Structure formats: C-alpha cells, structure tokens
ROSE-4610 file (N, C-alpha, C; in Angstrom, 1 decimal, always signed):
// ROSE-4610
residu = [X/X/X/X/X/X/X/X/X/X/X/X/X/X/X/X/X/X/X/X/X/X/X/X/X/X/X/X/X/X/X/X/X/X/X/X/X/X/X/X/X/X/X/X/X/X/X/X/X/X/X/X/X/X/X/X/X/X/X/X/X/X/X/X/X/X/X/X/X/X/X/X/X/X/X/X/X/X/X/X/X/X/X/X/X/X/X/X/X/X/X/X/X/X/X/X/X/X/X/X/X/X/X/X/X/X/X/X/X/X/X/X/X/X/X/X/X/X/X/X/X/X/X/X/X/X/X/X/X/X/X/X/X/X/X/X/X/X/X/X/X/X/X/X/X/X/X/X/X/X/X/X/X/X/X/X/X/X/X/X/X/X/X/X/X/X/X/X/X/X/X/X/X/X/X/X/X/X/X/X/X/X/X/X/X/X/X/X/X/X/X/X/X/X/X/X/X/X/X/X/X/X/X/X/X/X/X/X/X/X/X/X/X/X/X/X/X/X/X/X/X/X/X/X/X/X/X/X/X/X/X/X/X/X/X/X/X/X/X/X/X/X/X/X/X/X/X/X/X/X/X/X/X/X/X/X/X/X/X/X/X/X/X/X/X/X/X/X/X/X/X/X/X/X/X/X/X/X/X/X/X/X/X/X/X/X/X/X/X/X/X/X/X/X/X/X/X/X/X/X/X/X/X/X/X/X/X/X/X/X/X/X/X/X/X/X/X/X/X/X/X/X/X/X/X/X/X/X/X/X/X/X/X/X/X/X/X/X/X/X/X/X/X/X/X/X/X/X/X/X/X/X/X/X/X/X/X/X/X/X/X/X/X/X/X/X/X/X/X/X/X/X/X/X/X/X/X/X/X/X/X/X/X/X/X/X/X/X/X/X/X/X/X/X/X/X/X/X/X/X/X/X/X/X/X/X/X/X/X/X/X/X/X/X/X/X/X/X/X/X/X/X/X/X/X/X/X/X/X/X/X/X/X/X/X/X/X/X/X/X/X/X/X/X/X/X/X/X/X/X/X/X/X/X/X/X/X/X/X/X/X/X/X/X/X/X/X/X/X/X/X/X/X/X/X/X/X/X/X/X/X/X/X/X/X/X/X/X/X/X/X/X/X/X/X/X/X/X/X/X/X/X/X/X/X/X/X/X/X/X/X/X/X/X/X/X/X/X/X/X/X/X/X/X/X/X/X/X/X/X/X/X/X/X/X/X/X]
num = [1/1/1/2/2/2/3/3/3/4/4/4/5/5/5/6/6/6/7/7/7/8/8/8/9/9/9/10/10/10/11/11/11/12/12/12/13/13/13/14/14/14/15/15/15/16/16/16/17/17/17/18/18/18/19/19/19/20/20/20/21/21/21/22/22/22/23/23/23/24/24/24/25/25/25/26/26/26/27/27/27/28/28/28/29/29/29/30/30/30/31/31/31/32/32/32/33/33/33/34/34/34/35/35/35/36/36/36/37/37/37/38/38/38/39/39/39/40/40/40/41/41/41/42/42/42/43/43/43/44/44/44/45/45/45/46/46/46/47/47/47/48/48/48/49/49/49/50/50/50/51/51/51/52/52/52/53/53/53/54/54/54/55/55/55/56/56/56/57/57/57/58/58/58/59/59/59/60/60/60/61/61/61/62/62/62/63/63/63/64/64/64/65/65/65/66/66/66/67/67/67/68/68/68/69/69/69/70/70/70/71/71/71/72/72/72/73/73/73/74/74/74/75/75/75/76/76/76/77/77/77/78/78/78/79/79/79/80/80/80/81/81/81/82/82/82/83/83/83/84/84/84/85/85/85/86/86/86/87/87/87/88/88/88/89/89/89/90/90/90/91/91/91/92/92/92/93/93/93/94/94/94/95/95/95/96/96/96/97/97/97/98/98/98/99/99/99/100/100/100/101/101/101/102/102/102/103/103/103/104/104/104/105/105/105/106/106/106/107/107/107/108/108/108/109/109/109/110/110/110/111/111/111/112/112/112/113/113/113/114/114/114/115/115/115/116/116/116/117/117/117/118/118/118/119/119/119/120/120/120/121/121/121/122/122/122/123/123/123/124/124/124/125/125/125/126/126/126/127/127/127/128/128/128/129/129/129/130/130/130/131/131/131/132/132/132/133/133/133/134/134/134/135/135/135/136/136/136/137/137/137/138/138/138/139/139/139/140/140/140/141/141/141/142/142/142/143/143/143/144/144/144/145/145/145/146/146/146/147/147/147/148/148/148/149/149/149/150/150/150/151/151/151/152/152/152/153/153/153/154/154/154/155/155/155/156/156/156/157/157/157/158/158/158/159/159/159/160/160/160/161/161/161/162/162/162/163/163/163/164/164/164/165/165/165/166/166/166/167/167/167/168/168/168/169/169/169/170/170/170/171/171/171/172/172/172/173/173/173/174/174/174/175/175/175/176/176/176/177/177/177/178/178/178/179/179/179]
x = [+0.9/+0.0/+0.9/+0.6/+1.3/+0.7/+1.5/+1.0/+1.7/+0.9/+1.4/+0.7/+1.5/+1.0/+1.3/+0.3/+0.4/+0.4/+1.5/+1.6/+2.0/+1.3/+1.7/+2.4/+1.9/+2.5/+2.2/+3.0/+2.8/+2.7/+1.6/+1.3/+2.3/+2.9/+3.8/+3.2/+2.0/+1.4/+1.1/+0.8/+0.5/+1.9/+2.9/+4.2/+4.7/+4.5/+4.9/+4.1/+2.8/+2.0/+2.2/+2.5/+2.8/+4.1/+5.1/+6.4/+6.3/+5.5/+5.3/+4.5/+3.3/+2.4/+2.4/+3.1/+3.3/+4.8/+5.7/+7.1/+7.6/+6.9/+7.4/+6.6/+5.8/+5.0/+5.9/+5.4/+6.1/+5.4/+6.2/+5.7/+6.1/+5.1/+5.3/+4.9/+5.9/+5.7/+5.0/+3.9/+3.2/+3.2/+3.4/+3.3/+1.9/+1.6/+0.3/-0.3/+0.6/+0.2/-0.2/+0.2/+0.0/-1.3/-2.4/-3.7/-3.8/-2.8/-2.8/-1.9/-1.1/-0.1/-0.7/-1.8/-2.4/-2.8/-3.4/-3.8/-2.6/-1.5/-0.3/+0.2/+0.2/+0.7/-0.1/-1.4/-2.3/-2.3/-2.3/-2.3/-1.1/+0.1/+1.3/+1.3/+0.4/+0.3/-1.0/-1.9/-3.2/-3.1/-3.7/-3.8/-2.4/-1.5/-0.2/-0.1/-1.2/-1.3/-1.2/-1.3/-1.3/-2.4/-2.7/-3.7/-3.0/-3.8/-3.3/-4.0/-3.2/-3.6/-3.2/-4.1/-3.8/-4.1/-3.1/-3.2/-2.9/-3.8/-3.5/-2.7/-2.1/-1.1/-1.5/-2.8/-3.2/-4.0/-3.8/-4.5/-3.6/-4.1/-3.3/-3.7/-2.8/-3.0/-2.9/-3.5/-3.2/-2.8/-2.5/-1.9/-2.8/-4.1/-5.0/-5.3/-4.9/-5.2/-4.7/-3.4/-2.8/-3.2/-3.2/-3.6/-5.1/-6.0/-7.4/-7.5/-6.8/-7.0/-6.3/-5.3/-4.6/-5.5/-6.2/-7.0/-8.4/-8.9/-10.3/-10.4/-11.4/-11.5/-12.4/-13.0/-13.8/-12.9/-13.4/-12.6/-12.3/-13.1/-12.9/-13.1/-12.1/-12.2/-11.7/-12.2/-11.7/-11.8/-11.0/-11.1/-11.7/-12.9/-13.4/-12.6/-12.8/-12.1/-13.0/-12.8/-13.6/-12.9/-13.7/-13.2/-14.0/-13.4/-14.2/-15.2/-15.0/-15.8/-17.0/-17.2/-18.2/-19.6/-19.9/-21.2/-21.5/-22.8/-23.1/-22.5/-22.5/-21.9/-20.4/-19.8/-18.3/-17.5/-18.1/-17.3/-17.1/-15.9/-15.5/-15.7/-16.7/-17.1/-16.8/-16.3/-16.0/-14.6/-14.1/-12.8/-11.7/-10.5/-9.4/-8.5/-8.9/-8.1/-7.3/-8.0/-7.3/-8.1/-7.8/-8.6/-7.8/-8.2/-7.5/-8.4/-7.8/-8.5/-7.8/-8.6/-8.0/-7.7/-6.9/-6.6/-7.8/-8.8/-10.0/-10.8/-10.8/-11.4/-10.7/-9.4/-8.6/-8.7/-8.9/-9.0/-10.3/-11.4/-12.7/-12.9/-12.4/-12.5/-11.2/-11.2/-9.9/-9.7/-8.5/-8.3/-9.2/-9.5/-10.4/-11.8/-12.2/-13.5/-13.6/-12.6/-12.5/-12.5/-11.8/-11.7/-13.0/-13.8/-15.1/-16.2/-15.9/-16.9/-16.9/-18.1/-18.2/-17.5/-17.2/-16.6/-16.4/-16.5/-16.5/-16.1/-15.1/-14.7/-13.9/-13.6/-12.9/-11.4/-10.9/-9.5/-9.2/-10.2/-9.9/-10.9/-11.9/-12.9/-12.2/-12.5/-12.0/-10.6/-10.0/-8.6/-8.7/-7.7/-7.6/-7.3/-7.8/-7.5/-8.0/-9.2/-9.7/-10.1/-10.2/-10.5/-9.4/-8.2/-7.1/-7.0/-8.0/-8.1/-8.2/-7.4/-7.4/-8.7/-9.4/-10.7/-11.8/-11.6/-12.7/-12.2/-11.0/-10.5/-11.2/-11.4/-12.2/-13.6/-14.3/-15.6/-15.7/-14.7/-14.7/-14.5/-13.5/-13.3/-14.5/-15.1/-16.4/-17.5/-17.7/-18.8/-18.6/-17.4/-17.0/-17.2/-16.7/-16.9/-18.3/-19.1/-20.5/-21.3/-20.9/-21.6/-21.3/-20.2/-19.9/-20.3/-21.0/-21.6/-20.8/-19.7/-18.9/-19.5/-19.3/-19.7/-18.5/-18.2/-17.1/-17.4/-16.5/-16.6/-15.8/-16.5/-15.8/-15.3/-14.1/-13.4/-13.3/-13.4/-13.3/-12.3/-11.8/-12.0/-11.4/-11.8/-11.5/-10.0/-9.6/-8.3/-8.4/-7.3/-7.4/-7.2/-7.3/-7.1/-6.3/-5.6/-4.8/-5.6/-7.0/-7.8/-8.5/-8.3/-9.0/-8.1/-8.2/-7.4/-7.9/-7.1/-7.6/-8.2/-8.9/-9.4/-10.8/-11.6/-13.0/-13.9/-15.0/-16.1/-17.4/-18.1/-19.3/-20.3/-21.3/-22.3/-23.1/-23.2/-24.0/-23.3/-22.0/-21.3/-21.0/-21.5/-21.3/-19.9/-19.4/-18.1/-18.1/-19.2/-19.4/-19.1/-19.5/-19.3/-18.0/-17.3/-16.1/-15.1/-14.5/-13.4/-14.0]
y = [-1.2/+0.0/+1.2/+2.1/+3.4/+4.3/+4.8/+5.6/+7.0/+8.0/+9.4/+10.4/+11.2/+12.3/+13.6/+14.3/+15.5/+16.7/+17.4/+18.4/+19.8/+20.8/+22.2/+22.6/+22.3/+22.6/+21.4/+20.4/+19.2/+19.4/+19.1/+19.3/+18.3/+18.8/+17.9/+16.5/+16.5/+15.2/+14.4/+15.0/+14.2/+13.6/+14.4/+13.9/+12.7/+12.9/+11.8/+10.5/+10.7/+9.5/+8.8/+9.6/+9.1/+8.3/+8.9/+8.2/+6.9/+6.9/+5.7/+4.6/+5.0/+4.0/+3.8/+4.6/+4.4/+4.7/+3.9/+4.2/+4.1/+3.4/+3.3/+4.3/+5.1/+6.1/+7.3/+8.1/+9.2/+10.5/+11.4/+12.8/+13.6/+14.2/+15.1/+16.5/+17.4/+18.8/+19.4/+20.1/+20.8/+22.3/+23.1/+24.6/+25.0/+25.7/+26.1/+27.1/+27.8/+28.8/+28.2/+27.0/+26.3/+25.5/+26.0/+25.4/+24.1/+23.7/+22.5/+21.4/+21.7/+20.8/+19.5/+19.5/+18.3/+17.4/+17.9/+17.1/+16.4/+17.1/+16.5/+15.4/+15.6/+14.5/+13.3/+13.4/+12.3/+11.7/+12.5/+12.1/+11.3/+11.6/+10.9/+9.5/+9.2/+7.9/+7.1/+7.8/+7.2/+6.3/+5.1/+4.1/+3.5/+3.5/+2.9/+1.4/+0.8/-0.6/-1.0/-0.1/-0.4/+0.4/-0.1/+0.6/+2.0/+3.0/+4.3/+4.8/+5.1/+5.7/+7.1/+8.1/+9.5/+9.9/+10.5/+11.1/+12.5/+13.4/+14.8/+15.3/+16.5/+17.0/+17.3/+17.2/+17.5/+16.3/+15.1/+13.9/+13.0/+12.5/+11.7/+10.3/+9.4/+8.0/+7.3/+6.1/+5.2/+3.8/+3.0/+1.7/+0.8/+1.0/+0.1/+0.5/+1.8/+2.3/+1.5/+1.3/+0.6/-0.9/-1.6/-3.0/-3.2/-2.3/-2.4/-2.1/-1.1/-0.8/-1.8/-2.4/-3.5/-4.7/-5.0/-6.3/-6.1/-4.9/-4.7/-4.8/-5.6/-5.8/-4.7/-3.8/-2.7/-1.9/-1.4/-0.7/+0.8/+1.3/+2.7/+2.8/+3.1/+3.1/+4.4/+4.8/+6.0/+5.8/+6.6/+6.7/+8.1/+8.2/+9.5/+10.1/+11.4/+12.1/+13.3/+13.7/+15.0/+16.2/+17.1/+18.3/+19.5/+20.6/+21.7/+22.3/+22.1/+22.6/+21.7/+20.6/+19.6/+19.7/+20.8/+21.0/+20.2/+20.0/+19.4/+18.0/+17.1/+15.8/+15.9/+16.8/+17.0/+16.0/+15.0/+13.9/+14.3/+14.2/+14.3/+12.9/+12.8/+11.5/+11.4/+12.5/+12.6/+13.2/+13.5/+14.2/+13.2/+13.6/+12.8/+12.6/+13.1/+13.1/+11.9/+10.7/+9.4/+8.4/+8.3/+7.6/+6.7/+5.4/+4.4/+4.0/+4.1/+3.6/+2.4/+1.3/+0.1/+0.2/-0.6/-0.6/-0.7/-1.5/-1.6/-0.3/+0.5/+1.8/+2.7/+2.8/+3.6/+3.2/+1.9/+1.5/+1.9/+2.0/+2.4/+3.9/+4.5/+5.9/+6.6/+6.8/+7.3/+8.8/+9.3/+10.7/+11.5/+11.0/+11.7/+11.8/+10.7/+10.6/+11.7/+11.7/+12.7/+14.1/+14.4/+15.7/+16.2/+15.2/+15.6/+16.1/+15.9/+16.3/+17.9/+18.4/+19.9/+20.4/+21.6/+22.3/+23.8/+24.6/+26.0/+26.7/+27.5/+28.4/+29.6/+30.5/+31.7/+31.4/+30.3/+30.0/+29.6/+28.9/+28.3/+28.8/+29.5/+30.0/+30.8/+30.4/+31.1/+30.6/+29.7/+29.3/+28.0/+27.8/+26.6/+25.5/+24.3/+23.1/+23.2/+23.9/+24.1/+22.8/+21.7/+20.4/+20.0/+20.6/+20.3/+21.0/+21.9/+22.7/+21.8/+22.0/+21.2/+21.4/+22.5/+22.7/+21.7/+21.2/+20.3/+18.8/+18.6/+17.2/+16.1/+16.3/+15.3/+15.1/+16.2/+16.1/+15.5/+15.8/+15.2/+13.7/+13.3/+11.8/+11.2/+11.8/+11.2/+11.1/+12.2/+12.2/+11.2/+11.1/+10.2/+8.7/+8.5/+7.1/+6.7/+7.6/+7.3/+7.2/+7.9/+7.8/+6.4/+5.9/+4.5/+3.4/+3.8/+2.7/+2.4/+3.2/+2.9/+3.7/+3.2/+3.8/+3.7/+4.9/+4.9/+4.0/+3.2/+2.3/+2.9/+3.3/+3.9/+2.8/+3.1/+2.3/+3.0/+2.3/+2.8/+2.0/+2.5/+3.9/+4.9/+6.2/+7.3/+7.6/+8.2/+8.8/+10.1/+10.8/+12.1/+13.2/+14.4/+15.7/+16.5/+17.5/+18.4/+19.0/+19.0/+19.5/+18.4/+17.2/+16.1/+14.8/+14.0/+12.8/+11.7/+10.7/+9.5/+8.6/+7.6/+6.5/+6.6/+7.5/+7.7/+6.8/+6.5/+5.8/+6.7/+6.9/+7.7/+6.9/+7.6/+6.9/+5.9/+6.2/+5.3/+4.0/+3.9/+2.7/+1.9/+0.7/-0.2/-0.9/-1.3/-2.0/-3.2/-3.8/-5.0/-4.7/-3.5/-3.2/-2.4/-2.1/-1.2/-2.0/-1.2/-1.9/-2.6]
z = [+0.0/+0.0/+0.0/-0.9/-1.0/+0.1/+1.0/+2.1/+2.0/+1.8/+1.6/+2.5/+3.2/+4.0/+3.2/+2.8/+2.0/+3.0/+3.1/+4.1/+3.6/+4.1/+3.8/+5.1/+6.3/+7.6/+8.4/+8.5/+9.2/+10.7/+11.3/+12.7/+13.5/+14.6/+15.3/+15.7/+16.2/+16.6/+15.4/+14.3/+13.1/+12.6/+12.6/+12.2/+13.1/+14.4/+15.3/+15.0/+14.9/+14.7/+13.3/+12.3/+11.0/+11.0/+11.6/+11.7/+12.5/+13.6/+14.4/+13.7/+13.2/+12.7/+11.2/+10.4/+9.0/+8.6/+9.3/+9.1/+7.7/+6.8/+5.4/+4.5/+5.1/+4.4/+4.0/+3.0/+2.5/+2.9/+3.4/+3.7/+2.5/+1.8/+0.7/+1.0/+1.0/+1.3/+0.1/+0.3/-0.7/-0.4/-1.4/-1.2/-1.0/+0.1/+0.5/-0.6/-1.2/-2.2/-3.5/-3.7/-5.0/-4.9/-5.4/-5.3/-6.1/-6.9/-7.6/-7.0/-6.0/-5.5/-5.0/-4.3/-3.7/-4.8/-5.9/-7.0/-7.6/-7.8/-8.4/-7.6/-6.2/-5.4/-5.5/-5.5/-5.6/-7.0/-8.0/-9.4/-9.8/-9.2/-9.4/-8.9/-7.9/-7.3/-7.6/-8.2/-8.5/-9.7/-9.5/-10.6/-11.0/-10.0/-10.3/-9.9/-9.6/-9.4/-7.9/-7.0/-5.6/-4.9/-3.7/-2.9/-2.5/-2.2/-1.9/-0.6/+0.4/+1.6/+1.7/+1.8/+2.0/+3.4/+4.0/+5.3/+5.3/+5.8/+5.7/+6.9/+6.7/+7.6/+9.0/+9.3/+10.7/+11.3/+10.6/+11.1/+11.9/+13.0/+14.0/+13.9/+13.5/+13.3/+14.7/+14.8/+15.9/+15.4/+16.3/+15.9/+15.1/+15.1/+14.4/+12.9/+12.6/+11.3/+10.1/+10.0/+8.9/+8.9/+10.0/+10.0/+9.5/+10.0/+9.6/+8.1/+7.6/+6.2/+5.3/+5.7/+4.9/+4.8/+5.9/+5.9/+5.4/+5.3/+4.9/+3.3/+2.9/+1.5/+0.8/+1.5/+0.9/+0.0/-1.1/-2.1/-1.6/-0.7/-0.3/+1.2/+2.0/+3.4/+4.0/+5.1/+5.8/+7.3/+8.0/+9.5/+9.7/+10.3/+10.6/+11.8/+12.0/+13.1/+13.4/+14.6/+15.0/+14.4/+13.9/+13.2/+13.7/+14.0/+14.5/+13.5/+12.2/+11.2/+10.7/+11.5/+11.1/+11.8/+12.3/+12.9/+14.1/+14.5/+15.7/+16.0/+15.0/+15.2/+15.5/+14.8/+14.9/+14.2/+13.5/+12.8/+11.4/+11.0/+9.5/+9.0/+8.2/+7.6/+6.1/+5.5/+4.1/+4.1/+2.9/+2.8/+2.6/+2.7/+2.4/+3.6/+4.8/+6.0/+6.3/+6.2/+6.4/+5.6/+4.3/+3.4/+2.5/+2.4/+1.6/+0.4/-0.8/-2.0/-2.5/-2.6/-3.1/-4.6/-5.1/-6.6/-7.4/-7.1/-7.9/-8.0/-6.9/-6.9/-7.8/-7.8/-8.6/-10.1/-10.4/-11.7/-12.4/-11.6/-12.1/-12.0/-10.9/-10.7/-11.2/-12.4/-13.1/-12.8/-13.0/-12.9/-13.8/-15.0/-15.9/-15.3/-14.7/-14.0/-12.9/-12.1/-11.0/-11.6/-12.6/-13.2/-13.8/-14.2/-14.8/-13.8/-12.5/-11.5/-11.3/-11.1/-10.9/-9.7/-9.7/-8.5/-8.8/-7.8/-8.0/-6.7/-6.8/-5.7/-6.1/-5.2/-5.6/-5.9/-5.4/-5.6/-7.1/-7.6/-9.0/-10.0/-9.7/-10.6/-11.8/-13.0/-14.1/-14.5/-13.8/-14.1/-14.9/-15.7/-16.5/-15.6/-15.8/-15.0/-13.6/-13.4/-12.1/-11.4/-12.2/-11.5/-10.6/-10.7/-9.9/-8.5/-8.3/-7.1/-5.8/-4.8/-3.6/-2.8/-3.0/-2.3/-2.7/-3.9/-4.4/-4.6/-4.3/-4.6/-3.9/-2.6/-1.8/-2.4/-2.7/-3.2/-4.6/-5.4/-6.8/-6.7/-5.8/-5.7/-5.2/-4.1/-3.6/-4.6/-5.3/-6.3/-7.4/-7.9/-9.0/-8.5/-7.3/-6.7/-6.5/-5.9/-5.7/-7.0/-8.0/-9.3/-9.9/-9.6/-10.1/-9.1/-8.1/-7.2/-5.9/-5.7/-4.5/-3.3/-2.1/-0.9/+0.1/+0.8/+1.7/+2.9/+3.4/+4.5/+5.7/+6.8/+7.9/+8.9/+9.4/+10.4/+11.7/+12.8/+14.1/+15.0/+16.0/+16.5/+15.6/+15.9/+15.0/+15.0/+13.9/+13.8/+14.6/+14.8/+15.6/+14.6/+15.1/+14.4/+15.3/+14.8/+15.7/+16.9/+16.7/+17.8/+18.6/+18.3/+19.0/+19.0/+20.0/+20.1/+19.2/+18.9/+18.2/+19.2/+18.6/+19.5/+20.0/+19.4/+19.9/+19.1/+19.7/+19.1/+19.2/+18.1/+18.3/+19.0/+19.6/+20.4/+19.6/+18.3/+17.4/+17.0/+17.3/+16.8/+18.1/+18.0/+19.2/+19.1/+20.2/+20.2/+19.3/+19.1/+18.3/+16.8/+16.3/+14.9/+14.6/+15.7/+15.5/+14.6/+13.7/+12.9/+11.8]
C-alpha cells in the first residue's frame, strides 16, 4: 500500500503518529500557495497498481489504522475524526483526511472521471484546469466514486485531528461493529 502524507504545515502530533504508525510512508511537502499541489501529489500515485492511503497534515493516526486498512476488502475506506468545522456531530465522515483507495477503486474511478466532476470556488474559478483545485479534490473523488456505485466504509476507533485525540467511538457505533 502506498502511504502518503500531504503536508503544507505538518502538525507535530501528526508527524509523530505518521512516523510511528506508517514508518514506510512518504511525507510530501506541498506549497500552500500552489492550489494544484495536492492534485499533483495524488495524481502521481493514482492508478499505479497499488492501494493508496492518503493522510492529511493534521490527522493523527493510531496503531490500528494501517492493519485495519490493509486487511479490509472494501474498495474505499476511511477513518473518521472529530473536526471543529463539522457542525453538531463533529465527525468528519468525508474528505481525504485518512482515506484508503484500493486498486479496484482507482482502476474504475480514473483521474479523468474525477476531473469531470463539478466544482466552483474563488481560488480556482476562471482558471484553466480548475478540476485540480485542492478545495474540491475530496468532493470530486467522492462524487465520482458514488456515481460509479462505491460507498465509503468507515473504520473505528477514530483517527485524531490536531484539535482532538484519536481512538474515539461515536455513540451510534457499538463496540461489536467497530473496525
């Protein structure tokens, strides 16, 4: 499994957990001012014949993340985490924070398919190749995957975020169904 952490400013706890729990993973520094950098990092690894795990620069892994993702047969998996911008539930259940795409997902959800999804924001509006904007990348991948019949499979306990610890279970998930 290709494991990559895309970082503009790698949070210290995220760096420590990535080194500990994904020691063979790659940290790729991306220029925060380059609105296309995230796309290039993912596109360079997408569809290369291996599963792809994306970990964002402020996500904190725990010891069960990689083993669960390596053993799960679902084509699209993620570890939710609490995020201050996620409203009352607080759970980030979409996005790329800690998401693994199996080879079969990447084979069907091609870069062209992802690029064909709509998106619109002030960063990329009116620019050529706006499909490469980091603001829409997670949504474009999700929409393309769902259009082709894929559904994200959540794993528990949660990953962490710079503002919340890993290892939580939401009230609606019983210990029986965790993982």
